[in-house]
C-alpha positions in Angstrom: 61.8 -65.6 -41.9 63.7 -64.5 -45.0 62.4 -67.3 -47.2 58.8 -66.6 -46.4 59.4 -62.9 -47.1 61.1 -63.7 -50.4 58.4 -66.0 -51.7 55.7 -63.5 -50.8 57.3 -61.0 -53.2 57.1 -63.2 -56.3 53.8 -61.8 -57.7 54.9 -58.8 -59.7 57.8 -60.6 -61.3 55.7 -63.6 -62.3 53.2 -61.3 -64.0 56.0 -59.7 -66.1 55.0 -59.7 -69.8 58.4 -59.1 -71.2 59.8 -62.1 -73.2 61.9 -64.6 -71.4 65.6 -64.3 -72.4 67.5 -66.7 -70.2 66.0 -69.8 -68.5 67.9 -72.1 -66.2 66.2 -75.3 -65.1 67.6 -77.8 -62.7 71.2 -76.6 -63.1 73.5 -78.9 -61.0 77.2 -78.8 -60.7 79.4 -80.7 -58.2 83.0 -80.5 -57.3 84.9 -83.0 -55.1 83.3 -82.7 -51.7 81.0 -79.8 -52.7 77.6 -79.5 -54.4 78.0 -76.0 -55.8 74.7 -75.8 -57.6 71.8 -78.0 -56.5 69.0 -78.0 -59.1 69.0 -74.2 -59.6 66.1 -72.6 -61.5 66.4 -69.0 -62.7 64.8 -66.9 -65.3 65.7 -63.5 -66.6 63.5 -61.3 -68.9 64.5 -58.9 -71.7 65.2 -55.5 -70.2 65.3 -56.7 -66.7 68.1 -55.8 -64.1 68.2 -58.9 -62.0 70.3 -59.3 -58.9 71.9 -62.6 -57.9 72.6 -62.6 -54.2 74.1 -65.1 -51.7 76.7 -65.5 -49.1 80.2 -66.7 -50.0 80.1 -70.3 -51.3 76.4 -70.0 -52.1 77.1 -71.0 -55.7 76.7 -67.7 -57.5 80.1 -67.7 -59.3 79.6 -71.3 -60.4 76.2 -70.5 -61.8 77.4 -67.4 -63.9 80.4 -69.3 -65.1 78.0 -72.0 -66.4 75.9 -69.3 -68.1 79.1 -67.8 -69.7 80.4 -71.1 -70.8 83.4 -71.3 -68.5 82.0 -74.4 -66.8 79.6 -77.1 -68.0 76.7 -78.2 -65.8 76.4 -81.9 -64.7 72.7 -81.7 -65.2 70.0 -79.2 -66.1 68.8 -77.2 -69.1 69.7 -73.7 -70.4 67.4 -71.9 -72.8 68.1 -68.7 -74.6 65.0 -66.9 -76.0 63.1 -70.1 -75.7 65.6 -72.4 -77.4 67.6 -75.0 -75.6 71.3 -74.3 -75.8 74.6 -75.8 -74.8 77.1 -73.1 -74.0 80.4 -74.8 -74.6 82.8 -71.8 -74.1 82.9 -68.0 -73.5 83.2 -67.6 -77.3 80.0 -69.6 -77.7 78.3 -67.4 -75.0 79.3 -64.3 -76.9 77.9 -65.7 -80.1 74.6 -66.1 -78.3 74.6 -62.5 -77.1 75.9 -63.0 -73.6 78.6 -60.7 -72.3 80.4 -60.7 -68.9 82.3 -58.0 -67.0 84.4 -59.8 -64.4 85.3 -58.3 -61.0 89.0 -58.6 -61.9 89.7 -57.0 -65.3 91.6 -59.0 -67.9 93.6 -56.3 -69.6 97.1 -56.0 -70.9 98.6 -52.8 -69.4 101.2 -52.3 -72.1 98.6 -52.3 -74.9 96.2 -49.6 -76.1 92.5 -49.5 -75.4 91.7 -50.6 -79.0 94.2 -53.5 -78.8 92.7 -54.8 -75.6 89.2 -54.6 -77.0 90.3 -56.4 -80.2 91.6 -59.3 -78.2 88.1 -60.0 -76.9 86.4 -60.1 -80.2 85.8 -63.4 -81.9 86.2 -62.6 -85.6 88.0 -60.4 -88.0 84.7 -58.9 -89.1 84.0 -57.9 -85.5 87.3 -56.0 -85.4 86.7 -54.1 -88.6 86.6 -50.2 -88.2 87.1 -50.9 -84.5 88.6 -47.5 -83.6 85.6 -45.5 -84.9 83.1 -48.0 -83.4 84.8 -47.7 -80.0 84.4 -43.9 -80.1 80.8 -44.1 -81.3 79.8 -46.6 -78.6 81.6 -44.9 -75.8 80.1 -41.5 -76.7 76.6 -42.9 -77.2 76.6 -44.6 -73.7 78.4 -41.9 -71.8 81.5 -44.1 -71.3 84.3 -41.8 -72.8 87.3 -43.7 -74.0 90.3 -42.8 -76.2 91.1 -45.9 -78.3 94.8 -44.9 -78.6 95.6 -44.5 -74.9 97.7 -47.2 -73.2 95.9 -49.0 -70.4 98.5 -48.4 -67.8 97.8 -44.7 -68.0 94.1 -45.2 -67.2 92.2 -45.0 -63.9 90.4 -48.1 -62.7 87.1 -46.6 -63.7 88.3 -46.1 -67.2 89.6 -49.7 -67.3 86.2 -50.9 -66.4 84.7 -48.9 -69.3 87.0 -50.9 -71.7 85.4 -54.1 -70.4 81.9 -52.7 -70.8 82.5 -51.2 -74.2 84.0 -54.5 -75.4 80.8 -56.2 -74.4 78.6 -53.5 -76.0 80.4 -53.8 -79.3 79.0 -57.3 -79.5 75.4 -56.0 -79.0 74.7 -58.3 -76.0 71.2 -59.5 -75.1 72.4 -60.4 -71.6 75.1 -58.6 -69.7 76.6 -60.2 -66.5 78.2 -57.9 -64.1 80.3 -59.2 -61.2 80.9 -56.7 -58.3 81.1 -53.8 -60.8 81.3 -50.9 -58.4 84.0 -52.4 -56.1 86.7 -50.2 -57.7 84.7 -47.0 -58.5 84.1 -43.7 -56.8 80.5 -42.9 -55.9 80.4 -40.5 -58.9 81.6 -43.2 -61.3 79.1 -45.7 -59.8 76.3 -43.3 -60.5 77.5 -43.0 -64.1 77.6 -46.8 -64.4 74.1 -47.1 -63.1 72.8 -44.6 -65.7 74.5 -46.7 -68.4 72.9 -49.9 -67.1 69.5 -48.4 -66.9 69.7 -47.2 -70.5 70.8 -50.7 -71.6 67.9 -52.2 -69.8 65.5 -49.7 -71.4 66.8 -50.8 -74.8 66.0 -54.4 -74.0 69.3 -55.8 -72.7 68.9 -58.0 -69.7 71.4 -57.5 -66.9 72.4 -60.1 -64.3 74.0 -58.1 -61.4 76.1 -59.6 -58.7 77.1 -57.4 -55.7 77.5 -57.6 -51.9 76.5 -53.9 -51.7 72.9 -54.3 -50.8 71.9 -50.7 -50.9 73.0 -50.4 -54.5 71.0 -53.6 -55.3 68.0 -51.9 -53.9 68.6 -48.7 -55.9 69.3 -50.5 -59.2 67.6 -53.9 -59.5 64.0 -54.8 -59.9 64.2 -58.4 -59.0 66.6 -60.5 -56.8 67.2 -64.2 -56.6 68.9 -65.3 -53.4 71.0 -68.4 -53.2 72.2 -70.3 -50.1 74.3 -73.5 -50.1 73.9 -74.0 -53.8 70.1 -73.6 -53.9 67.7 -70.8 -54.7 66.0 -70.0 -51.4 64.1 -66.8 -52.2 63.1 -64.3 -54.8 61.9 -60.7 -54.1 61.7 -57.2 -55.3 64.7 -55.5 -53.6 63.2 -52.1 -54.0 60.5 -53.1 -51.5 62.9 -55.0 -49.2 65.3 -53.6 -46.7 69.1 -54.3 -46.9 68.9 -56.0 -43.6 66.1 -58.3 -44.8 68.1 -59.1 -47.9 71.2 -60.0 -45.8 69.1 -62.2 -43.5 67.7 -64.0 -46.5 71.2 -64.6 -47.7 72.6 -66.0 -44.4 69.4 -67.6 -43.1 69.8 -66.0 -39.7 69.4 -62.7 -37.9 72.2 -60.2 -38.8 74.0 -58.8 -35.8 75.1 -55.2 -36.3 78.8 -54.6 -35.3 79.4 -52.1 -32.5 82.4 -50.4 -30.9 82.8 -50.8 -27.1 84.4 -47.4 -26.7 85.8 -44.4 -28.6 89.5 -44.0 -29.1 91.5 -42.1 -26.5 93.1 -39.0 -28.1 95.9 -39.3 -25.4 96.6 -42.9 -26.2 100.2 -43.7 -27.3 101.0 -43.8 -31.0 101.6 -47.3 -32.1 102.1 -46.8 -35.9 103.8 -43.6 -37.1 104.7 -42.9 -40.8 106.8 -39.7 -41.4 107.7 -38.3 -44.9 107.6 -41.7 -46.6 108.5 -41.4 -50.2 109.6 -44.3 -52.4 109.6 -45.5 -56.0 107.2 -48.4 -56.9 108.8 -51.7 -57.7 106.1 -52.4 -60.3 106.5 -51.4 -64.0 103.3 -49.5 -64.0 103.1 -48.8 -60.3 102.6 -45.5 -58.5 105.4 -43.8 -56.5 104.7 -42.6 -53.0 105.2 -38.9 -52.1 105.7 -37.6 -48.6 103.2 -39.9 -46.8 102.7 -39.0 -43.1 100.2 -40.3 -40.6 99.9 -41.7 -37.1 97.6 -44.3 -35.5 97.1 -44.5 -31.8 96.2 -47.5 -29.6 92.5 -48.3 -30.0 92.1 -46.3 -33.2 91.1 -47.3 -36.7 92.4 -45.2 -39.5 90.7 -45.7 -42.9 92.5 -45.1 -46.1 90.2 -44.7 -49.1 91.0 -44.3 -52.8 90.5 -45.8 -56.2 92.7 -48.8 -56.9 96.0 -48.1 -58.6 96.7 -44.8 -56.8 99.5 -46.1 -54.6 97.6 -48.2 -52.1 99.5 -51.4 -53.1 102.8 -49.6 -52.7 101.8 -48.2 -49.3 100.7 -51.7 -48.1 104.1 -53.1 -49.3 106.0 -50.3 -47.5 104.0 -50.8 -44.2 104.5 -54.6 -44.3 108.2 -54.3 -45.2 108.0 -55.9 -48.6 109.4 -52.6 -49.9 111.9 -50.9 -47.6 111.8 -47.2 -46.9 114.8 -45.0 -47.6 115.2 -44.0 -43.9 114.7 -46.2 -40.8 112.6 -43.6 -39.1 110.1 -43.3 -42.0 108.0 -46.0 -40.3 107.9 -46.7 -36.5 106.1 -49.4 -34.6 105.6 -48.7 -30.9 108.4 -46.2 -31.2 110.9 -48.5 -32.9 112.2 -47.4 -36.3 111.5 -50.3 -38.7 111.7 -48.5 -42.1 114.7 -50.6 -43.1 113.5 -53.9 -41.5 111.7 -56.6 -43.5 108.3 -58.3 -42.9 109.6 -60.8 -40.3 111.2 -58.1 -38.2 108.0 -56.1 -38.2 106.0 -59.1 -37.2 108.5 -59.6 -34.3 107.6 -56.0 -33.3 103.9 -56.9 -33.0 102.5 -56.1 -36.5 100.3 -58.3 -38.7 99.3 -57.7 -42.3 96.5 -58.7 -44.6 97.3 -57.9 -48.3 94.7 -57.1 -50.9 95.4 -60.1 -53.1 94.4 -63.2 -51.3 95.5 -65.7 -53.9 99.3 -66.3 -53.8 100.0 -63.3 -51.7 97.8 -63.7 -48.6 97.7 -67.5 -49.1 99.4 -70.2 -51.2 96.6 -71.9 -53.1 98.4 -75.3 -53.3 99.1 -75.4 -49.6 96.6 -76.6 -46.9 94.9 -74.2 -44.6 97.2 -75.5 -41.8 100.3 -74.8 -43.8 99.0 -71.3 -44.7 98.4 -70.7 -41.0 102.0 -71.6 -40.3 103.4 -69.1 -42.9 102.6 -66.0 -40.9 101.8 -67.3 -37.4 104.6 -69.6 -36.7 106.3 -67.2 -34.3 103.4 -65.4 -32.6 101.5 -68.6 -32.1 104.6 -70.7 -31.4 103.9 -73.2 -34.2 107.5 -74.4 -34.4 110.1 -75.6 -31.9 113.8 -75.5 -32.4 113.3 -75.2 -36.2 110.7 -78.0 -36.4 107.0 -77.6 -37.2 104.7 -78.5 -34.4 102.1 -80.1 -36.6 99.5 -80.6 -33.9 99.6 -77.0 -32.7 99.5 -75.8 -36.3 96.4 -78.0 -37.1 94.7 -76.7 -33.9 95.4 -73.1 -34.7 94.1 -73.5 -38.3 91.0 -75.2 -36.8 90.5 -72.3 -34.4 90.5 -69.9 -37.3 88.1 -72.0 -39.3 85.7 -72.2 -36.3 85.9 -68.6 -35.0 85.5 -67.1 -38.5 83.0 -69.6 -39.9 85.2 -70.6 -42.8 83.2 -73.1 -44.9 85.6 -75.9 -45.6 86.2 -79.6 -45.0 88.8 -78.8 -42.3 92.3 -77.4 -41.8 93.9 -80.0 -44.1 91.9 -78.7 -47.1 93.9 -76.9 -49.7 93.4 -73.1 -49.9 92.4 -73.5 -53.6 89.3 -75.5 -52.6 87.7 -72.5 -50.8 85.6 -69.8 -52.4 87.2 -66.4 -52.5 85.1 -65.1 -49.6 85.9 -68.0 -47.4 89.6 -67.8 -48.1 89.4 -64.1 -47.2 87.8 -65.0 -43.9 90.6 -67.5 -43.2 93.3 -64.9 -43.9 91.7 -62.2 -41.8 91.2 -64.7 -39.0 94.7 -66.0 -39.2 96.1 -62.5 -38.6 93.5 -61.3 -36.0 94.0 -64.4 -33.8 97.7 -63.6 -33.5 96.5 -60.7 -31.3 98.7 -58.1 -33.1 99.4 -54.7 -31.6 99.3 -53.1 -35.1 97.2 -54.5 -37.9 97.3 -53.2 -41.5 94.6 -54.8 -43.7 93.7 -54.1 -47.3 90.2 -54.7 -48.6 89.1 -56.7 -45.6 85.7 -57.7 -47.0 86.3 -57.7 -50.7 84.0 -60.4 -52.2 82.6 -61.3 -48.7 78.9 -61.6 -48.1 77.0 -59.4 -45.6 77.0 -61.9 -42.7 80.7 -62.6 -43.0 81.5 -58.9 -43.5 79.6 -58.0 -40.3 81.7 -60.7 -38.4 84.9 -59.4 -39.8 83.9 -55.8 -39.0 83.2 -56.8 -35.4 86.5 -58.7 -35.1 88.4 -55.6 -36.2 86.4 -53.4 -33.8 87.1 -55.8 -30.9 90.8 -55.8 -31.8 90.9 -52.0 -31.7 88.9 -51.9 -28.4 91.6 -54.2 -27.0 94.2 -51.5 -27.8 95.5 -52.4 -31.2 96.2 -49.7 -33.8 94.5 -50.6 -37.1 94.8 -49.3 -40.6 92.1 -50.3 -43.1 92.9 -49.7 -46.8 89.6 -50.1 -48.6 87.7 -48.9 -51.7 84.4 -49.5 -49.9 83.4 -46.1 -48.6 80.4 -47.5 -46.6 82.9 -49.8 -44.8 85.3 -47.0 -44.0 82.5 -44.6 -42.8 81.2 -47.4 -40.5 84.6 -48.6 -39.1 87.1 -45.8 -39.1 87.6 -43.1 -36.6 89.5 -41.0 -39.1 89.8 -41.2 -42.9 92.5 -40.2 -45.4 92.4 -40.6 -49.1 95.1 -41.8 -51.5 95.3 -40.2 -54.9 98.2 -40.2 -57.3 100.6 -41.5 -54.6 99.7 -38.8 -52.1 97.7 -39.1 -48.9 95.3 -36.4 -47.8 95.3 -35.3 -44.2 93.3 -37.7 -42.0 90.1 -36.2 -40.7 87.4 -37.4 -38.3 84.6 -39.4 -39.9 82.0 -37.0 -38.5 83.6 -34.1 -40.6 83.4 -36.0 -43.9 80.7 -36.9 -46.4 80.7 -39.7 -49.0 80.5 -37.1 -51.7 83.6 -35.3 -50.4 85.6 -38.5 -50.1 84.5 -39.3 -53.7 85.9 -36.0 -54.9 89.2 -36.7 -53.1 89.4 -40.1 -54.6 89.1 -38.5 -58.0 92.1 -36.4 -57.3 90.6 -33.1 -56.1 92.7 -31.2 -53.6 91.4 -31.4 -50.0 90.4 -27.7 -49.9 88.6 -28.0 -53.3 86.7 -31.1 -52.2 85.6 -29.4 -49.0 84.5 -26.3 -50.9 82.6 -28.4 -53.5 80.9 -30.3 -50.8 79.9 -27.1 -48.9 78.4 -25.6 -52.1 
């Protein structure tokens, strides 16, 4: 259904008279056991904002890494402004006018804005008069930056501006953006869109990767959809529903997740946090101040906020990686666990999914079965008398792979062989299939495609419907508004009072994320 719909929308794009900037023809790239790109054709025109969509493992990341010179194709041709090119490295890509803003920023927190930008420039000439040029570019494009500020003092939105300004200083002809709004407030995202539209009006082409389909529809004029390494459709997203885009990506009908029931206000409290304050164990971390909340059986509490406002420290405190000062600061099913570590909290029925999947949620050099053992050995009885039960471990890992549609060769595959989204599905599945009484999960669908996100959302709802207390720490406001029964917001290490979702708007949450006091955010929304 999706493919026919996509091909039917090709007309306006094909009639585009703007000059062709980037042309990919027959791009093929294989890794052991995986054909990541299978004869991919793609063209982008000057001044076009072009979306690249696909489910996890579809080949998007491989393709843009080839365009940016991080990887070399096994076959195929790349043309820039009509000339065939070999892009041997990111430096070569920048010389050709290609810039890229990665989802995970590559900044040194102890250096200034100007120092970080200088590190990304290829030549001494490009670094000449850098401070004044940063000011001029940032003011011209509405991306205010102080070149002398140290990065660890900046918000995540300001850090993203550094990456964008670094690209703009090189006057790019093509700008690649990978999940650019995943760490922004709604207000910051609107400002980013205004900047991108201005760049496009000036002739810069933008290749935009995002799993947020509504923002694709609002921003992009053409979309290319990939599945299993191939281009399967092209369309005008402005004339296509988010649901239809998602179904093109997954090649199947998208099932909307649904709650079986509403939480019971008289249900017992399963997770209680009372006056939790602690110092961060990170050099540039955020201290927590007087955090208090409670989550009842069958309830989902959403915690929003811009990254770097204490969410990592709160996750570490809840999981036991950082111990509270007082035992009673955190209680699981009435048992004080504030001074008990992660293993003791898992014994008490809690499971945890950290934000960083690589080397925190999973060990990349271990197999999926070994990674399953790491957190599930007790609750799934994967060891006996101190010895690993390898058969039970393999079977459990296989169950996770099957139930959560993890695209892999099997439970003996190394975690590093999975795409980011598929590894995320595995980690989420590993914790949910332990049937926890309390689940704390950070960024449950970060980098996950629409179909996988819907499946994860349904699994979380099913767990809550079965009586678990769930805390979701997420920067995706749409996700929180859909899943949570109540929402609180982290800002500067403090947590706003949790309020029912029906009483909140996205705009009000965005103001709270920006640091506004709850009463001011409510008044601003009312006005």
